MARROLO-519195 format. One line per field, with one value per atom (N, C-alpha, C): residue number from 1; x, y, z. Coordinates in steps of 0.02 Angstrom, whole numbers. Layout:
<vexbas>
resi = [NUM,...] $
xx = [X,...] $
yy = [Y,...] $
zz = [Z,...] $
</vexbas>
This chain:
<vexbas>
resi = [1,1,1,2,2,2,3,3,3,4,4,4,5,5,5,6,6,6,7,7,7,8,8,8,9,9,9,10,10,10,11,11,11,12,12,12,13,13,13,14,14,14,15,15,15,16,16,16,17,17,17,18,18,18,19,19,19,20,20,20,21,21,21,22,22,22,23,23,23,24,24,24,25,25,25,26,26,26,27,27,27,28,28,28,29,29,29,30,30,30,31,31,31,32,32,32,33,33,33,34,34,34,35,35,35,36,36,36,37,37,37,38,38,38,39,39,39,40,40,40,41,41,41,42,42,42,43,43,43,44,44,44,45,45,45,46,46,46,47,47,47,48,48,48,49,49,49,50,50,50,51,51,51,52,52,52,53,53,53,54,54,54,55,55,55,56,56,56,57,57,57,58,58,58,59,59,59,60,60,60,61,61,61,62,62,62,63,63,63,64,64,64,65,65,65,66,66,66,67,67,67,68,68,68,69,69,69,70,70,70,71,71,71,72,72,72,73,73,73,74,74,74,75,75,75,76,76,76,77,77,77,78,78,78,79,79,79,80,80,80,81,81,81,82,82,82,83,83,83,84,84,84,85,85,85,86,86,86,87,87,87,88,88,88,89,89,89,90,90,90,91,91,91,92,92,92,93,93,93,94,94,94,95,95,95,96,96,96,97,97,97,98,98,98,99,99,99,100,100,100,101,101,101,102,102,102,103,103,103,104,104,104] $
xx = [1704,1736,1794,1818,1907,1940,1931,1971,1998,1928,1932,1972,1968,1996,2066,2098,2158,2197,2160,2200,2206,2159,2160,2217,2232,2307,2352,2357,2435,2422,2380,2394,2400,2369,2399,2460,2496,2572,2555,2507,2510,2543,2576,2603,2690,2734,2793,2819,2854,2865,2899,2937,2977,2922,2865,2819,2780,2763,2732,2753,2819,2878,2854,2839,2840,2763,2721,2651,2622,2599,2538,2486,2450,2382,2342,2282,2252,2180,2139,2053,2045,1983,1965,1880,1872,1800,1772,1700,1670,1590,1599,1542,1491,1496,1458,1392,1340,1281,1285,1337,1357,1416,1399,1453,1505,1571,1646,1672,1664,1716,1788,1824,1902,1926,1998,2038,2097,2135,2205,2233,2268,2301,2340,2323,2341,2343,2272,2256,2188,2142,2068,2047,1981,1938,1877,1919,1843,1777,1709,1665,1649,1679,1652,1585,1543,1467,1463,1395,1383,1402,1414,1431,1460,1509,1566,1640,1665,1729,1755,1815,1847,1923,1944,2026,2061,2105,2164,2234,2285,2341,2363,2421,2440,2523,2548,2614,2647,2684,2707,2722,2714,2700,2642,2601,2545,2489,2468,2424,2371,2330,2256,2198,2160,2135,2046,2043,1955,1940,1853,1845,1822,1832,1803,1795,1699,1705,1723,1725,1733,1829,1857,1929,1952,2006,2037,2078,2084,2128,2156,2229,2262,2219,2200,2187,2260,2293,2331,2389,2456,2505,2513,2509,2536,2590,2605,2674,2648,2707,2716,2676,2672,2618,2562,2522,2465,2443,2518,2506,2439,2405,2349,2319,2315,2278,2206,2154,2087,2084,2075,2069,1990,1980,1904,1892,1885,1877,1868,1787,1741,1794,1803,1859,1919,1967,2010,1995,1942,1921,1893,1869,1851,1907,1942,2010,2054,2064,2111,2059,2004,1962,1980,2000,2007,2060,2124,2193,2191,2155,2161,2115,2076,2033,1965,1950,1898,1835,1794,1719,1674,1623,1582,1600] $
yy = [1781,1749,1734,1685,1677,1717,1784,1853,1854,1854,1885,1844,1770,1721,1724,1742,1743,1806,1862,1906,1893,1868,1864,1812,1762,1711,1765,1816,1826,1885,1897,1951,1925,1865,1818,1788,1811,1774,1686,1659,1580,1561,1615,1612,1620,1588,1615,1700,1730,1797,1812,1768,1792,1801,1746,1756,1812,1841,1903,1960,1970,2026,2038,1998,1980,2003,2007,2014,2122,2109,2187,2175,2211,2216,2265,2259,2326,2306,2336,2317,2320,2287,2267,2291,2342,2377,2357,2343,2331,2381,2455,2492,2481,2436,2398,2361,2368,2320,2239,2232,2166,2122,2062,2029,2023,2016,2022,1953,1909,1832,1862,1835,1850,1779,1767,1729,1734,1717,1724,1648,1633,1577,1537,1478,1451,1489,1538,1570,1552,1584,1594,1615,1615,1625,1669,1728,1772,1801,1804,1849,1895,1944,2013,2041,2038,2056,2128,2135,2218,2258,2300,2368,2334,2287,2258,2283,2287,2298,2231,2211,2142,2168,2153,2154,2099,2106,2069,2066,2008,2018,1969,1986,1950,1960,1923,1919,1963,1998,2037,1994,2016,1967,1944,1910,1871,1916,1890,1901,1871,1927,1939,1917,1873,1879,1879,1923,1914,1896,1875,1833,1878,1866,1896,1843,1824,1784,1722,1694,1648,1631,1685,1667,1719,1692,1735,1792,1843,1901,1923,1967,1981,2038,2067,2122,2159,2124,2162,2109,2141,2109,2133,2113,2151,2165,2247,2270,2296,2318,2357,2422,2459,2515,2518,2441,2432,2425,2417,2424,2465,2468,2494,2530,2510,2558,2512,2539,2529,2535,2494,2471,2461,2484,2514,2443,2388,2330,2344,2365,2358,2418,2480,2536,2495,2452,2419,2384,2346,2284,2335,2388,2438,2464,2491,2526,2465,2404,2344,2329,2314,2296,2350,2413,2459,2446,2441,2418,2363,2315,2260,2247,2301,2320,2266,2256,2199,2227,2200,2228,2189,2229,2207,2211] $
zz = [-1714,-1670,-1648,-1714,-1727,-1712,-1734,-1745,-1671,-1637,-1565,-1509,-1532,-1493,-1520,-1588,-1607,-1563,-1557,-1534,-1459,-1438,-1349,-1359,-1387,-1380,-1385,-1432,-1424,-1371,-1352,-1303,-1239,-1210,-1151,-1186,-1216,-1222,-1232,-1261,-1270,-1319,-1361,-1436,-1402,-1447,-1428,-1440,-1407,-1407,-1466,-1492,-1559,-1616,-1625,-1682,-1657,-1589,-1588,-1601,-1582,-1605,-1685,-1724,-1794,-1800,-1786,-1791,-1765,-1800,-1785,-1776,-1740,-1721,-1758,-1787,-1833,-1818,-1834,-1864,-1915,-1945,-1987,-1989,-2031,-2019,-2078,-2087,-2129,-2136,-2161,-2143,-2188,-2249,-2285,-2264,-2329,-2276,-2311,-2339,-2361,-2333,-2320,-2286,-2324,-2290,-2333,-2325,-2367,-2346,-2370,-2314,-2328,-2314,-2339,-2334,-2338,-2268,-2242,-2228,-2272,-2283,-2202,-2200,-2133,-2056,-2079,-2009,-2004,-2051,-2036,-2113,-2092,-2161,-2121,-2107,-2055,-2131,-2101,-2153,-2104,-2114,-2091,-2100,-2055,-2055,-2060,-2096,-2106,-2057,-2063,-2003,-1955,-1958,-1927,-1912,-1843,-1840,-1795,-1810,-1782,-1798,-1737,-1710,-1732,-1761,-1780,-1775,-1750,-1749,-1797,-1842,-1893,-1910,-1928,-1936,-1983,-2005,-2043,-2111,-2160,-2220,-2236,-2178,-2204,-2244,-2293,-2363,-2355,-2353,-2345,-2423,-2441,-2503,-2504,-2557,-2562,-2625,-2632,-2690,-2737,-2794,-2825,-2913,-2917,-2967,-2941,-2885,-2864,-2876,-2890,-2881,-2838,-2806,-2742,-2771,-2744,-2755,-2708,-2721,-2661,-2638,-2580,-2544,-2529,-2487,-2452,-2417,-2398,-2379,-2311,-2257,-2179,-2179,-2161,-2160,-2099,-2059,-2005,-1988,-2048,-2056,-2026,-2025,-2001,-1945,-1888,-1824,-1797,-1771,-1732,-1793,-1830,-1887,-1882,-1900,-1934,-2003,-2050,-2106,-2142,-2172,-2217,-2270,-2239,-2299,-2366,-2349,-2416,-2463,-2433,-2476,-2496,-2464,-2493,-2558,-2546,-2579,-2671,-2663,-2711,-2750,-2709,-2738,-2787,-2743,-2767,-2826,-2837,-2904,-2951,-2923,-2986,-3018,-2964,-2980,-3030,-3025,-3050,-3112,-3124,-3165,-3190,-3132,-3104,-3123,-3149,-3168,-3121,-3089,-3055,-2983] $
</vexbas>
């Protein structure tokens, strides 16, 4: 719900244009059967429901974290390349865990 509200705020121009120009809109998808809690510092703490899709608009450089055994781990940093893309968050987390050599 917060993600949708944030997208509406940006689309209606209720924030400064300078800030909106440095942001990108993209979709976070959770095709898995488990909820995925994320942490986006100073923005929101979305919980992606199973089999859900959520549109977001975040500034370039914003970091998105996931939790692994009660510790936050960097999932991604927003770049202009994400504009209008759809990201499979479950797959990104699996790949990131491999990169970080995390078990479980």
